[in-house]
Every structure is written in C-alpha cells, then in structure tokens.
Steps between C-alpha positions, in 0.01 A plus 500: 500500500332805351618643170334801341441594138499876543372592151201275538470532879474122547651333802610139450516275808679166492603258764486138624405554863127578555559730793753713312282509196206621711715770660630624162150495349380717785789745441435504119124564557588783733723655237235462235236651729722804556530545121122464454436762769757733347337463158154498636384218281525129445475206737752229582525183296698210650565223248649161563715430201660165600563317831695753716462778236266790522457853349336795679388806307264799495234406246236715327295174478466497878286770671696744715524377862451131406761224496435203269675171455552323175668172395672458160631157574379262230308205631560195276188327370500124493 
C-alpha cells in the first residue's frame, strides 16, 4: 500500500508480501522521479524504516538524477 504525505511529498510504502512491496516501491519511486523532474532538483531517497515499511522522497541531499537507498532500522548490539 502506498500512502502520500502531500505537504512533505513523501510516499510511504508498507506491506507484508515482498512482491507487492517491490511493485509499490517502483510506483512510489516513479512518482517521486516525476516530482523531481517537475522541480528540476533533488534525487530520490528510499529509506527502509522497519520490516515491510519504506519511505520514498525527493531529497536535496541526493544529487538530481540519482536514487539512493538508506536504512533506519536499528541493529541491536550484543
């Protein structure tokens, strides 16, 4: 499922089936790319927030025309 935060232009993708998550991520990246092209700036940042939960956004921290992946899931230390 894709939900959008219009004021921040962030697309949230959640799901429990890898194939559906992959399809939704592709759609969200495409939407973000359209926004980046319209604005003429910013690259795409895809962040894994938790298992089955991702955010996709146009980011000034990513060069225009580039898509980067990030992971914010905490890794417990022994």
